[in-house]
DSSP file (Angstrom, degrees, kcal/mol; ACC not computed):
  #  RESIDUE AA STRUCTURE BP1 BP2  ACC     N-H-->O    O-->H-N    N-H-->O    O-->H-N    TCO  KAPPA ALPHA  PHI   PSI    X-CA   Y-CA   Z-CA
    1    1 A X              0   0    0      0, 0.0     2,-0.1     0, 0.0     0, 0.0   0.000 360.0 360.0 360.0 132.5  147.3   68.4  154.2
    2    2 A X        -     0   0    0      4,-0.1     2,-0.2     1,-0.1     3,-0.0  -0.413 360.0-160.6 -73.9 147.0  145.5   71.4  152.8
    3    3 A X     >  -     0   0    0     -2,-0.1     4,-2.2     1,-0.0     3,-0.2  -0.583  39.6 -83.1-115.6-177.1  145.8   74.8  154.3
    4    4 A X  H  > S+     0   0    0      1,-0.2     4,-2.6     2,-0.2     5,-0.2   0.896 127.5  51.6 -54.7 -46.1  143.7   78.0  154.1
    5    5 A X  H  > S+     0   0    0      1,-0.2     4,-2.4     2,-0.2    -1,-0.2   0.873 108.7  51.6 -62.6 -36.8  145.2   79.1  150.9
    6    6 A X  H  > S+     0   0    0     -3,-0.2     4,-2.2     2,-0.2    -1,-0.2   0.927 111.7  46.2 -63.9 -45.4  144.5   75.7  149.3
    7    7 A X  H  X S+     0   0    0     -4,-2.2     4,-2.6     2,-0.2    -2,-0.2   0.895 112.9  50.3 -64.6 -40.6  140.9   75.8  150.3
    8    8 A X  H  X S+     0   0    0     -4,-2.6     4,-2.6    -5,-0.2     5,-0.2   0.921 110.2  49.5 -64.0 -44.7  140.5   79.4  149.1
    9    9 A X  H  X S+     0   0    0     -4,-2.4     4,-1.7     1,-0.2    -2,-0.2   0.911 112.3  48.2 -61.0 -43.1  142.0   78.6  145.8
   10   10 A X  H  X S+     0   0    0     -4,-2.2     4,-1.3     2,-0.2    -2,-0.2   0.921 111.6  49.5 -63.7 -44.7  139.7   75.6  145.4
   11   11 A X  H  X S+     0   0    0     -4,-2.6     4,-1.4     1,-0.2     3,-0.5   0.922 109.8  50.9 -61.6 -44.7  136.6   77.7  146.3
   12   12 A X  H  < S+     0   0    0     -4,-2.6    -1,-0.2     1,-0.2    -2,-0.2   0.842 108.2  53.2 -62.6 -33.1  137.5   80.4  143.8
   13   13 A X  H  < S+     0   0    0     -4,-1.7    -1,-0.2    -5,-0.2    -2,-0.2   0.792 112.9  44.0 -70.9 -27.6  137.9   77.8  141.1
   14   14 A X  H  < S+     0   0    0     -4,-1.3     2,-0.6    -3,-0.5    -2,-0.2   0.646  99.2  77.7 -92.3 -17.4  134.5   76.5  141.8
   15   15 A X  S  < S-     0   0    0     -4,-1.4    -1,-0.1    -5,-0.1     2,-0.1  -0.842  79.1-132.8-100.6 118.8  132.6   79.8  142.2
   16   16 A X        -     0   0    0     -2,-0.6     2,-0.3     1,-0.1    -2,-0.1  -0.357  14.9-140.5 -69.5 148.4  131.7   81.5  138.9
   17   17 A X        +     0   0    0     -2,-0.1     2,-0.3    -5,-0.0    -1,-0.1  -0.750  22.3 179.3-103.8 154.9  132.4   85.2  138.5
   18   18 A X        -     0   0    0     -2,-0.3     2,-0.3     4,-0.0     3,-0.0  -0.849  20.7-117.9-143.8 177.7  130.1   87.6  136.7
   19   19 A X     >  -     0   0    0     -2,-0.3     4,-2.2     1,-0.1     5,-0.2  -0.800  26.9-113.0-119.5 164.2  129.8   91.3  135.8
   20   20 A X  H  > S+     0   0    0     -2,-0.3     4,-2.9     1,-0.2     5,-0.2   0.911 118.6  53.1 -59.9 -42.8  127.3   94.0  136.7
   21   21 A X  H  > S+     0   0    0      1,-0.2     4,-2.3     2,-0.2    -1,-0.2   0.888 108.2  49.8 -62.7 -39.4  126.2   94.1  133.1
   22   22 A X  H  > S+     0   0    0      2,-0.2     4,-2.1     1,-0.2    -1,-0.2   0.922 113.3  45.7 -65.1 -43.1  125.6   90.4  133.0
   23   23 A X  H  X S+     0   0    0     -4,-2.2     4,-2.6     2,-0.2     5,-0.2   0.916 111.3  52.8 -67.0 -42.8  123.5   90.5  136.2
   24   24 A X  H  X S+     0   0    0     -4,-2.9     4,-2.6     1,-0.2    -2,-0.2   0.932 110.7  47.5 -56.9 -47.0  121.6   93.5  134.9
   25   25 A X  H  X S+     0   0    0     -4,-2.3     4,-1.5     1,-0.2    -1,-0.2   0.891 111.9  49.8 -63.8 -40.4  120.7   91.8  131.7
   26   26 A X  H  <>S+     0   0    0     -4,-2.1     5,-2.4     2,-0.2    -1,-0.2   0.903 112.1  47.4 -66.9 -40.9  119.6   88.6  133.5
   27   27 A X  H ><5S+     0   0    0     -4,-2.6     3,-1.6     1,-0.2    -2,-0.2   0.911 110.8  51.5 -65.8 -42.0  117.4   90.6  135.9
   28   28 A X  H 3<5S+     0   0    0     -4,-2.6    -1,-0.2     1,-0.3    -2,-0.2   0.792 105.1  57.3 -64.3 -27.5  115.9   92.6  133.0
   29   29 A X  T 3<5S-     0   0    0     -4,-1.5    -1,-0.3    -5,-0.2    -2,-0.2   0.472 124.1-106.4 -81.9  -1.7  115.2   89.2  131.3
   30   30 A X  T < 5 +     0   0    0     -3,-1.6    -3,-0.2     1,-0.3    -2,-0.1   0.569  63.7 156.8  91.6   9.9  113.2   88.2  134.4
   31   31 A X      < -     0   0    0     -5,-2.4     2,-0.9    -6,-0.2    -1,-0.3  -0.405  45.2-121.5 -67.7 145.2  115.6   85.7  135.9
   32   32 A X        +     0   0    0     -2,-0.1    42,-0.5     2,-0.0     2,-0.4  -0.800  45.9 158.2 -91.8 109.9  115.2   85.1  139.6
   33   33 A X  E     -a   74   0A   0     -2,-0.9     2,-0.6    40,-0.1    42,-0.2  -0.999  35.9-136.9-131.8 133.0  118.5   85.9  141.3
   34   34 A X  E     -a   75   0A   0     40,-2.9    42,-2.8    -2,-0.4     2,-0.5  -0.822  19.0-153.8 -91.4 120.9  118.9   86.8  144.9
   35   35 A X  E     -a   76   0A   0     -2,-0.6    18,-2.8    16,-0.4     2,-0.5  -0.838  11.6-171.0 -97.4 127.4  121.3   89.8  145.4
   36   36 A X  E     -b   53   0B   0     40,-2.8     2,-0.7    -2,-0.5    18,-0.2  -0.974  16.3-153.0-121.3 129.2  123.2   90.0  148.7
   37   37 A X  E     -b   54   0B   0     16,-3.1    18,-2.3    -2,-0.5    40,-0.1  -0.894  12.7-174.7 -96.0 112.5  125.3   92.9  149.8
   38   38 A X        +     0   0    0     -2,-0.7    19,-1.7    39,-0.5    20,-0.2   0.213  40.1 120.4 -98.7  15.4  127.8   91.3  152.2
   39   39 A X  S    S-     0   0    0     17,-0.2    16,-0.2     1,-0.1    -2,-0.1  -0.380  73.0 -94.5 -72.7 159.2  129.5   94.6  153.4
   40   40 A X    >>  -     0   0    0     16,-0.1     3,-1.3     1,-0.1     4,-1.0  -0.303  40.2-101.3 -70.6 159.8  129.4   95.4  157.0
   41   41 A X  G >4 S+     0   0    0      1,-0.3     3,-0.9     2,-0.2     4,-0.4   0.871 122.0  52.4 -52.3 -45.4  126.6   97.7  158.4
   42   42 A X  G 34 S+     0   0    0      1,-0.3     3,-0.5     2,-0.2    -1,-0.3   0.777 106.7  55.1 -65.8 -24.0  128.7  100.8  158.5
   43   43 A X  G <4 S+     0   0    0     -3,-1.3     3,-0.3     1,-0.2    -1,-0.3   0.717 107.2  49.5 -79.4 -21.2  129.7  100.3  154.8
   44   44 A X  S X< S+     0   0    0     -4,-1.0     3,-1.9    -3,-0.9    -1,-0.2   0.390  78.5 100.2 -98.2   3.5  126.1  100.1  153.7
   45   45 A X  T 3  S+     0   0    0     -3,-0.5    -1,-0.2    -4,-0.4    -2,-0.1   0.802  81.9  52.6 -60.9 -29.0  125.0  103.3  155.4
   46   46 A X  T 3  S-     0   0    0     -3,-0.3    -1,-0.3     1,-0.3     2,-0.2   0.480 126.3 -76.8 -86.7  -1.4  125.3  105.3  152.1
   47   47 A X    <   -     0   0    0     -3,-1.9    -1,-0.3     2,-0.0     2,-0.3  -0.498  37.3-122.7 130.3 164.0  123.1  102.8  150.3
   48   48 A X        -     0   0    0     -2,-0.2     2,-0.2    -3,-0.1     3,-0.1  -0.851  47.0 -72.4-132.8 169.6  122.9   99.4  148.7
   49   49 A X    >   -     0   0    0     -2,-0.3     3,-2.4     1,-0.1   -12,-0.1  -0.453  62.7-100.1 -62.7 130.2  122.0   98.0  145.3
   50   50 A X  T 3  S+     0   0    0      1,-0.3    -1,-0.1    -2,-0.2     3,-0.1  -0.301 108.8  17.3 -55.3 130.6  118.2   98.4  144.8
   51   51 A X  T 3  S+     0   0    0      1,-0.3   -16,-0.4    -3,-0.1    -1,-0.3   0.289  98.0 124.0  90.2  -9.7  116.5   95.0  145.4
   52   52 A X    <   -     0   0    0     -3,-2.4    -1,-0.3   -18,-0.1     2,-0.3  -0.502  53.6-138.8 -82.7 152.6  119.5   93.6  147.3
   53   53 A X  E     -b   36   0B   0    -18,-2.8   -16,-3.1    -2,-0.2     2,-0.4  -0.769  19.7-124.8-101.1 155.8  119.3   92.2  150.8
   54   54 A X  E     +b   37   0B   0     -2,-0.3     2,-0.2   -18,-0.2   -16,-0.2  -0.854  36.1 158.7-105.5 139.0  122.0   92.9  153.3
   55   55 A X        -     0   0    0    -18,-2.3     5,-0.1    -2,-0.4   -15,-0.1  -0.719  34.7-135.1-156.1  99.0  123.9   90.2  155.1
   56   56 A X    >   -     0   0    0     -2,-0.2     3,-1.6     1,-0.1     4,-0.5  -0.176  19.3-118.9 -61.8 150.3  127.3   91.2  156.5
   57   57 A X  G >  S+     0   0    0    -19,-1.7     3,-0.9     1,-0.3     4,-0.4   0.819 112.0  64.5 -57.9 -33.0  130.2   88.9  156.0
   58   58 A X  G 3  S+     0   0    0      1,-0.2    -1,-0.3   -20,-0.2     4,-0.1   0.770 113.3  32.2 -63.7 -25.4  130.5   88.5  159.8
   59   59 A X  G <> S+     0   0    0     -3,-1.6     4,-1.6     1,-0.1     5,-0.2   0.286  87.8 109.2-113.0   8.2  127.1   86.8  160.0
   60   60 A X  H X> S+     0   0    0     -3,-0.9     4,-2.0    -4,-0.5     3,-0.7   0.932  79.0  42.7 -55.9 -58.0  127.0   85.1  156.7
   61   61 A X  H 34 S+     0   0    0     -4,-0.4     4,-0.3     1,-0.2    -1,-0.2   0.844 118.0  45.5 -61.3 -35.6  127.3   81.4  157.8
   62   62 A X  H 34 S+     0   0    0      1,-0.2    -1,-0.2    -4,-0.1    -2,-0.2   0.675 125.1  28.4 -84.1 -16.2  124.9   81.7  160.7
   63   63 A X  H XX S+     0   0    0     -4,-1.6     4,-1.8    -3,-0.7     3,-1.1   0.490  85.2  98.4-123.9  -4.2  122.2   83.7  158.9
   64   64 A X  H 3X S+     0   0    0     -4,-2.0     4,-3.2     1,-0.3    -3,-0.1   0.873  85.6  53.4 -57.4 -38.6  122.3   82.7  155.2
   65   65 A X  H 34 S+     0   0    0     -4,-0.3    -1,-0.3     1,-0.2    -2,-0.1   0.763 107.9  51.6 -70.4 -23.0  119.5   80.2  155.5
   66   66 A X  H <4 S+     0   0    0     -3,-1.1     3,-0.4     2,-0.1    -1,-0.2   0.863 116.3  39.8 -74.8 -37.4  117.3   82.9  157.1
   67   67 A X  H  < S+     0   0    0     -4,-1.8     2,-0.4     1,-0.3    -2,-0.2   0.883 133.4  21.3 -79.6 -40.9  117.9   85.3  154.3
   68   68 A X     <  +     0   0    0     -4,-3.2    -1,-0.3    -5,-0.2    -2,-0.1  -0.772  68.4 169.6-129.4  85.2  117.8   82.7  151.4
   69   69 A X        +     0   0    0     -2,-0.4     2,-0.8    -3,-0.4    -1,-0.1   0.811  59.0  80.7 -70.7 -29.6  115.8   79.7  152.7
   70   70 A X    >   -     0   0    0      1,-0.2     3,-1.8     2,-0.1    -1,-0.1  -0.689  65.9-160.5 -81.9 110.4  115.5   78.0  149.2
   71   71 A X  T 3  S+     0   0    0     -2,-0.8    -1,-0.2     1,-0.3    -2,-0.1   0.589  87.6  62.7 -69.3  -9.3  118.8   76.3  148.6
   72   72 A X  T 3  S+     0   0    0      2,-0.1    -1,-0.3    -3,-0.0     2,-0.3   0.499  78.3 109.8 -90.8  -5.2  118.1   76.2  144.9
   73   73 A X  S <  S-     0   0    0     -3,-1.8     2,-0.4    -5,-0.1   -40,-0.1  -0.522  73.4-122.9 -72.8 132.4  118.1   80.0  144.6
   74   74 A X  E     -a   33   0A   0    -42,-0.5   -40,-2.9    -2,-0.3     2,-0.4  -0.630  29.5-158.5 -75.3 131.7  121.0   81.5  142.7
   75   75 A X  E     -a   34   0A   0     -2,-0.4     2,-0.5   -42,-0.2   -40,-0.2  -0.937  10.5-165.7-117.8 132.7  122.8   84.0  144.9
   76   76 A X  E      a   35   0A   0    -42,-2.8   -40,-2.8    -2,-0.4   -43,-0.0  -0.979 360.0 360.0-117.4 126.1  125.0   86.8  143.7
   77   77 A X              0   0    0     -2,-0.5   -39,-0.5   -42,-0.2    -1,-0.1   0.396 360.0 360.0-101.1 360.0  127.2   88.5  146.3
């Protein structure tokens, strides 16, 4: 039976990682990417990445479809 660590390992293997430079280049090339800042509200008080939407990790599962309704949209957290 799988446990939390097993599920986490599987999820990490399936989710691609990227760099700031790669995302910057893709945005400059005109690609449509939704940027989400998943830090908590008190962590974003000093600012967020320009163009990003905020969605704290605590509310992610219950609000992601409100923030990104198109399930085909690529999302970078």
